[in-house]
N, C-alpha and C positions, 0 to 999 in steps of 0.2 A: 504494500500500500504506500502511496506517495502522498505526503501532506506538506503544507507550507508551515515553516517554523519562523519564529522571530529570531533575528540575529542582531546583537548589539554592535553599534559602530563606535569605536573608541579612537581618540586621537592622543598621541603623545605630545605633551606641551613642549613647544620650542619657541624661540624668539620670533621666528617667522609666523608661527601659528598665532601668537599673541598680537603681532602687528596686524595680521589679517582680520582677526576678530575685532580689534580696537577700531580699525577702519570701518568695518561693517556697523559697529555700534555708533560711531561718530556720524556716519551717513544717515542712520536711522534717527538720531537725535536732531540732525539738521532738517530732515524731512518733517519731523513732528513740529519743530519750531516754525517752519514755513507754513504748515497747516494752521497753527495757532495764529500766526500773523494774518493769514488769509481770512480765517474766521473773524478775527477782530475787525478787519477792514470791511468785510462783507456785511457783518451784522451791525456795525456802527452806521453804515449807510442805510440799511433797512430800518433800523430802530429810529434813526433821525426822521426818516420819511413817515413812519407810523406815528411818531410822537407829534409831528407837525399836524397830522390828520386826526390826532387824538384817538387813535385806534386802541381798542382794548387788547389787541394782540401783542402790543409792545412788551408787556411784562412777561408773557409766555415765551416770546422769542429771547428775551434777556435771560430767562432761566435756562432755556435750551442752550444758549451760547455758553453760559457758565458751566453747564453739565459737560458739554463737548470739550471745553478748555480743560476742565478738571480731569476728564478721561485721558486726554493727551498728556497732561502734566504728570499724571500717575505713570503712564507708559514711559515717559522720559525719565522719571525718577527710577523706575525699574531698570532701564537701560544703564543709567549711571551707576546703579548698584552692581549690575553685571560687570561693568568696567572695573569697578573697585575689586571685585572678586577675581577677575581675570588677572589683574596686576599682582594679586597675592599668590597666584599659582606658581609653584616651583617648576622649573624646567625638568623634563623627564617624567613627570607624573602623567597618569592617564586620566582623561576626562571622557565622559559619555557624550558623543556628538549627536546620536540619534539611534534609529532602529530601522531595519529593513526586514524583508522576508525572503526566504529561499526554500526550495523544495528539498525534501529528504525522504528517502525510501525507508520504511519501517518493516522490520521483520520480527517474528516471535523471538524473544530472548534478548532483544536490543536493550541497552541501558538508556532509559528515558532521560535521566539527568544529563548524560553525556551528549545525547542527540539534541536535546532542547536548549542547552546552555552553550550557545556558540557566540563567538565574538570575532570581529574583524578589527585589527589594530592598524592605524594609519599614522605615518609620520611625514609631515610636509607633503601631503598628497600622495604618498607612496604606501601601498600595503606592505607592512613589515611582518605581520603575523596573522594567522588564522587559528583560532583556538576552538 
């Protein structure tokens, strides 16, 4: 019988890995900041127009803007926390990058733990070990 099993993807921490992840985090933070700026500009314009018209929708839009900004600020804080943790990682340690699936053939008498607990270890984009 052939089934799909989960396989952990691990990365060995190197200076190159840290730089790559830092760049990804910085790009994400910049994207969030751009979204917040866009929301500020867009909603200021809409709220000004609705306030001039004395529309009751102004308060609802203001609350929605604050919720959207808060959601993005929380995401930014989470990214900055990831950056802090990344900087604390020692080179040579292994970190889980994700998970994938792969087929495996099962036979009577197979060791389930050995079959099911598989890992692929990568260093600087190169597979260095399959466990």
